[in-house]
N, C-alpha and C positions, 0 to 999 in steps of 0.2 A: 608295262601295264598302265592303262589309262587311270587317272585319278577318279576316285568316287565323286559323284555329284554331291555338292553340299548346298544347302539352301540359305568360325573363329579364333696362487697368484702371484699369484705369480703370473707373469705375463707369458705363460705358456698356454698352448692350446691342447685340448684333449686329444690323446692318441686315437688312431683310427678305430672306429667301431660303427656299426650300422645305426644311423639315427632311428630312434624309436624301437630299438631291439637290444635285448640282452646286455644292457649297461646299467640297469637299475634306474634309468632315467627316461624310459619309454613313455609314450602317451598312455593314459588310463583308458582302457577300452570302454566304449559307450555302453556295452552290455553290462558293465560293472558300475554304471552310474557316473562315469567320468564326463567332465565338460571343461571348457575353458574357464579358468578362475576369473572372477570379476565380471562375468557376463551372465545374462539371464539364461536359465536352462532351456534346452530345445523343446520341441513339441513333446508333451508327455505321451508315452505309449508308442512313439515312433522310433523304431530301431532299424529300419531298413525300408526296402521297397523302392518304387520309382520316385526319384527326386522331383519335387514340385507337387506331389500329391498332398491333398489337404488332410487335416486330422483335427485333434482336439484344439481348443483355443490356446493361443500363445499368450503367456502372461507378461504384462508390463512390469517394469521396475515399480517398487512402491513410490508413492508421492514424496516421501522423505527417505533419505538414505544416510546411514552412519558408516563411519570408517574405523576410527580408533586405532591408530598405529603411528609409526614414526614417519617423520618428514625429512627427506634428503635434500639439502640445499647445495646445488651445484654452483659453488662460488669460485671466484677467481683467486683461489687460495688453496694450494695443495694440502697444507697442514690441516686446515679446517675440515676438508673432505676426509682426510685420514682419521681425524678424531671422531667424526661421525661414524665411519665404517668400522673402526677397530677399538674404540674406547667407549662406545655407547653414548657419546656426547650429543645432546639435543639442544642446539643453540636457540635462543629466543629470537624471534623474527623482529628485527629493529630496522629503522631507516638506514643505519650503517650497513647491516647485512644485505638489505635490498640493493644498495648501491654497489655491493661487491659481487652480486650475482653475475655469472658468466653469460654474456650475450652471444648470439649467433652460433648456438650449438647445432652443428650440422648432423644429418643422419649418418654421415660417414664417421662422425665421432661417437655417435650412439652405438652403431654397429659397423666397424671397419669392414672393408670389402671381403677380407679373408674369413671373417666370421660368418658371412652370408652363405658359405657352403653348408652350414648347418640349417636345417629347415623345420625342426620340431621344437619341443619344449626345452631342448638343450640350450637354445638361444638365451634362456633365462639366466644362464651362467655368465653372460657376456656384456650386459648393457654398460655403456659409457667407457669401454676399454680404450677407445680412441680419444677420450676427452683430455685435452692438454690445458693446464692452467698454470698460473705463476707459482713457482716453488722457491726454493732457497736461492737467495741472491737474484731473484727475479727471473731465473731461467725456467723455461717451459718444462713441466713435468706431467706425467700421466699417472695420477695417484690411485686410480681405481683398478683393482685386480680382479681376476676371475672369481666369481662366486660371492664376492663381498657384499654386493647390493642385495642379492637374494637372501643371504644369511643375516642381513641387518634388520629384517622385519619392517622395511619401509613400505608404506602404502601410497605415498605422495612424493613427487619429485618436482622441485622448484628451480626455475632458471629465469634469465632476463629476457631481452628482446630477441625476436626472430628465431625462436626455438624450432628446430626441425627443418632448417633450410637445406638446400642441396637436392640429392636424388630422392625419388619417390619410394625408395625401398621400404616395404612393409615389415621387413625383418626388424626394423628399429622399434616401432611401437610394440611389436609382438615380443621382442626381447624384454622390453620393460614390463609388459603384462605378465610374462612368464616368471619374472623376478619378483612379482608381487605388487608392482605399481598399478594402482587403480585410478589415480588422479594425477593429472599434469597441470601445474600452475606456472604460467609464464606471463611476462608483460605483453608479449605478442607471440603468436603462433602461426607458422607458415601454413598456407591453405591445405596443401596436399597431405602434409603430416597430420594436421588437425583432422582432416577427413578420415585418414587411415585409423587414427585413434578412435574416432567415433564409430567407424565400421567394426572395429574389434571389440568395442565395449569399454574403452578407457574414457573416463570423463575428463574434459578439458575446461579450463577457465583462465581468464586474465585477471580475476579478482583476488588480489593478495589477502583481502579481508577474510577469506575462507580458510586460510592456513591453520589458524589456531582452532577453529571449529572442526576441521578435519582431524587434527591431532588429538583433540579431546574426546572424539566420538559423539559429539553433539549431532542430533538429527538435523540434516540440511535439506530444505526443499529441493527436489529435482529440478524445479524451475530455475534455480540458480545457475544450472548448467545448460539450460535450453533457451535462456533469454537472448533475444536478438537473432535467433536462427530461423531459417525458412521452415515451412510446414513439414517437408519431408525429413529434413535433418532433425527437427524436434522429435518426430516420431521414431526415427532411428535411435536416438538417444534414449527415449522412453522405453523402447523395447529391448535395449541393451546391446544393440549391434545391428549391422546390416542383415545378417542371416535371420535373426529373430524377427526383424521387421518384415523381411520378404516372406517368411512363413505366415505371418499375420496378414500380409497383403494378399497372398494366394488364397487364404481362407476367407477373404472378404471382411477382415476385421478393421482395416485402416481406411481412412478417407484421404484421397489424394486430390490436389488441386486440378480441376479439369482444364483442358486446353482452352485458350481464349479464341475460339472460332467465331470471329465477329465480322466476317465479310470476305470478299474475294480479292483482297489486295495482293499484288504480285509478290512472289517469294523468290529468294535465292535458291540455288540448287540444294545447298545444305539444309535450308529450312523445309524444302519440299520433301526431302528424304526423311527428315525427322518427323514430319507430319504423317507420312505414310506408315511409319514404324511405331508411332506413339501407342503404348499399351494403355488404352483408355480404362479398361476394367480387366484386371488379371483373372479374377475369379470367374468372369463370364467369357473370357477370351476375346474381348472386343479390341481390335487393333486398327489404328488409323484415325485421322481427323482431317478436317478440311484445310486448316492452316495452322501455322505456328509462328512465333516471333521470338527474336533474341530475348534472353532472360527467363523464358519459361523453363521450368524444371519438371522432369517426369522420368518414366521408365520407357525404354524403347526396345522393340523386338530385334534381335540380332539374326543375321543370316549365317555368319561364320564366326566362330570363336576359336582362337588359336593361342597357344602358349609354348614356351621353350623350357629347357631343363633347369634354368635358374629360378623359375617360378612354379612350374607344374607340381613339383613335389610338396611344397608347402600348401598349395591349394588342395592337393589330394589329401594331405593330413587333415586339413580343416573339414573337407567333405566327409571323410570316413569317421572322424570324431563326432561331428555334428549329426550325421544321418545314420551312421552305423556301417559296419564293414560290408554289408550286403546291399547297400543302397546303389541305385543305378543313376547315371547322369541322364538328363533330359535330351533326347535326340542326339546320340553319339555321332551320327553321320555328319552333323554340322560342326563337329569339334575336330581340331587337328593339333598334334603335338610335334615338336621339332627338337632334335639334338643338334644345335648349331652354334652354341656360344662357348662351350668348354671342350670341344672335341680334341683340340691340341693342347690342352692345359698341361699335360705331362711334359711338353717340350719347352714350356716357358716358366713353369713354377720353380722358384728358387729351391736349392737343396735344403735350406733351413726350414722352409715351409713343408717340404716333403717329409723331413725328419720329425716335424711336429705332428704328422699324421693328416695334414690337410688335403693331400692329393687323394688319399683313400676316402676321406669324408666327401670330397667333391665328386668322386666317382659314384658315390651313393645317389647323387642327384640323377644320374643317368639310369641307375637301377630302379629307383622308385618310379620315375616317369615311365619307364618301359613296362614295369609290372602293372602299373595302374592302367596303362593303355591296353594291355592284353586283357585285363580283368573287365574293362568297360567296353571293349570292342571299338576303341578309338584309333584312327589312322595315325601312326607314328612314322615320321621321316627321321630315321636314325642314322647310324654310322654305316660306312661302306667298308667291309672287311675289317671290322674293328676300327682301330685308329689309322690303318694304313692309307685309306683313300679319303679320309675326312668325312664330311656330312653328306647325306643324300640330298639335302636341299637347305637353302637359307630361307628362313620362315617368310619374311615379307616378300621376297622375290617369288617364291613358289605360289603364294596366294594370288599374286597378279598373273603369273604364267598360266595357272590351271584352274583357279577357283573363282576369283572375283568377277562379278557381273555388274553392269550399269544399274544404279538404284539400290544396290545392296547396302546393308549396314553391317560393318565388320569390326570386331574388336580383337585386339591382340596385345600380348604382354611385351611389346617391343616398341621402342620409340619411333621406329620407321614404319609402323603399320600404315601410315598415310600413303605409302607406295601405291596401294591399290586404287587411290583416287584418280589415277591416270585413265581409268575406264569409267569414271563417273560414279564410283562407289564411295560411300561415306565411311571411311576407315580411320580409327583412332586408337591410341594406346590406352591400356588400363592396367591396374595393379592386381596383386594376388587376390585380395578380397572380392574385387569386382568379377574376376574371371571365375573364382570358386562359386560365387552366387549365380553367375550366368549358367553354370552347369545345372543348377537347380531350376532356374526360372526361364532361361533362354532370353533374358533381357538384360539391360544395363541402365543404370541411373546416369543421367546427364542433365546439365543445364545448357540450353541452346545458346551457342556463342554468336556474337555478331560476325558478319562477313566483311572482308575487304577484297577488292579486285585489283589484279595487276593485268593491264592491257598492253600487249607487246605488238607494236606495229613495225613496218619496214621490212627489211630482208636481212636474215642472219648471214653475216659474212662467212666466207670459206674458213675452215679451221676453227670456227666458233661453234660451240655446242650448248645444250641446255644447261650444262654446268656453268658456263660463262654467264648465261642469263641469270642464274641463281646467285652467283657471286656479285653481280651488279645489283640485284634486288636486295641482297643481304647488307649492302653498304648504303642503301637508301636510308635517309634519316628516319622515316617512319618505322622501319624495321630495326635499324641500328640503335635507336633510342628506346626501344622496348614497347612501342605503341601497339605492335601486332601480337603481343603475347596473349595466348589464349583465344585468338580469333581464328576463323576459317579463312584461309587464303584461297581465292579462286583465280585461276590463270585463264586468260582469254586473249582474243585478238588474232589477227591474221597469221602471225608467226607461230603461235601456239597451235592454231588449227592445222598448220602444215607439218607440225612435228609428229613423228611416229609415237606410238604408245610407249615404247621404251624411253624415248627422250622426255615425254611427258612425265613418266615415272620418276625421272631424276628430279623434276621440279616438285612433284607432290611428296616424294620421299623427303626432300629437304625442308618440308614444313617443320620438321623437328629442329633444324638449325635456325629457322625463323622464330621458333618459340610458339608457333601457331598450334591451335587445337588439331587441325588437319589441313590437307591441301586437296583441291578438287579441280578437275577439268571436265567440262561438259562432254557427254557422249555424243559422237557424230560419226561421219563416214569412216574416219580413221579407226574408230572403235569397232565398227562393223568389220572392216578388213582384218583387224587383229583377231577378233573372235572367230572369223571364218578361216583365215589362213593359219593361225597359230593353234587354235583349239579344234579346228575341224567342225565348228558349229554350223548347223543349217542356216543359210543366209536369211531366210524368213524369220527364224527365231531370233537371230542377232538383231535384225531391224526392229522387231517387236520390243526387245529389251532396251534398245536405244531411245525409243520414242518417249518424248517428254522429259528426258534426263538432262535438263538444262535450266538455267535461271530464266524466270519470266521477264519479259521486257518491262522495264520500269522498276525492277526489284531494287530495294534499298541497300546501300553499302555504307559502312562508316568511313570508308576511304577508297578512292580510286587512284591508282598509280599508273602513269603512262610511261612506257619505255620505248625508245626508238632503237630497234635492234641493229639498224644500219650503222650506228655509231660505235657498236661494240668492237673490241679487239680481244684476242685471247687473254685470259686473266689467270692470276694466281692469288692465293690468299696467304698473307704473311702469318707466321706462327702465332698461336694463341687464340685466334678467333676467326671463323670463316667470314666474318664481317669485315676483316682487314684486307679487302680485295684491292688489287692493283692490276693495271694492264701490264703484261710482261715487259713491254718496251719502256715502262716507267721505272723499272728496277735500276738502281744506281749503277750496278755492274753485273756482268754475267754471274750466275750462281751455278757452281758445280753440283751435279746430281750424283750422289753416291748410291742411293737406293731409290728405286721407283716402285711404288706399290700400286697394284691395279686390282680392283675387286670391290666387294661389298664393304660398307653398307649401301653406298649409292651407285657404284659403278661396276656391278657384277652381272649386268644384263647381256643378252646376246649381242646387241648392237655395240655395246662397250667392248666385248671380246673381238668383234670384227674390226673395230678401230685399232685395238692393240696390235692385231695381226697386220694391218696395213702399215702401221709404224715400223714394226719389225721388218716387214718386207722391204719397205723403202730404205731402211738402214742397211739391210743385208745387200740389196742391189747397189746401194751407194758405195759400199765397201768393195763390191766386186769390180 
């Protein structure tokens, strides 16, 4: 069947049970007045209907806010943490305690990976279970047990530098929120974690002077938590979260900074697509502006929104709780779901985890996604014959194979969403809150990143592929030293122009390894060939889609890297980092291969499979 056209404590774990059902821990139905604690209430009087519809005015938080509750200090001291959790000890915040606060608490410590199989308020039982601090005789200990934070009546959690580093998993702040944490105080807070907190309604600050005021219940001006933020972030905080802000935006209650359309300066491809998709006025449905530039923030209309089973269930819980069980997503034909991350989990999960009930809990992710897909009329690429044949599709690969078109804006809950940049689509990864809100608004919040360009000249030698090009790019100082993080990488030059779309996809896919916002290749004749030959698209339509999907001459880049492909040789990456690339002939000695893995995330395309077949054929014939 052809795809539909789209235009996206104990240190034990709860035994299996369906999240949100029959455990006494399920979500409070919206019809009974339930809502996420710590955030502003949803639109009054709205319990269902089409997502994105307007209604009564959305209320802001009051200009002053009081808490009045306990403060949990996450110190490099296991005994101090236990005293707070089990003995009701509330230490005075002193310079000595500040010096003992634990630095660099990662999201994996807030919610270890095995906890992320839960996706509803049950997560409130688990914050900080992975946190290790100094214990007896200086040995690392994990002093926080299941349920102890929630039972302690804490409203504020305090830590040191770089709180929330690591993965962007939104289960971490959500677990804190469900445990009663309404304020996070740290010396410094990582950007994505901080944004996730703001989106969910958790207040964040680096001002330790607020701690005693929080604990005492003293009214604190909300401006203490919005100081220094941009206009959009300030309003998200004032409305109590991204959902509430978006409801106000759709109702025309908020003021957004307009695009700075101040002339006809040349734009990069990324900037051009952002300009075409800018939601100038959501209430009036005005989309598009003449120009954009790096640093501008706004909301942008998506063409495709997709998610997989690790994210969809939590997003569905948010959607149903905020809008009601009967609410409908906006334009389901442009939403896609995938079961591709945990299909074979039963083959790799340890017996200990299975006995703890985690496999059964993880299987509920598949159930919730499937049920939500059926209810909303969303296309789900699920399993083939249950577990027997694996997944029907890999999300980022399928988007390129059957859906992405030049000039589209695509969001997905997968780090390799930029795969679709191979045909000139602006595709980038987002988290749970962003995908859930996109089901309501069909747009996504973004700050336009700067672009840098990699120009590849010369001729690619035999037995060298786009993967070798990427390993060479990854070890370039600009990339290796982190200067490319958060930027758009645009690939260009004669060698890239000669590459097939599959090989281009290897390069855009690995924007994730670069640390880039996304990767792009201008649409051209190769793109037309792909759309006609692989999709069966009418040639005239394909050529019309390609028109103008390239950077303007004279467009500005923060960096241009030039690579002579003729000098390349087949490469490998040493363990630990794909930036540790070496030419194979530079290895000190031959390396025996015990297992060779071929497939996604990067190398599961048709041309990759053809290459593997050639290798096997040559080996077979050589043996013969």
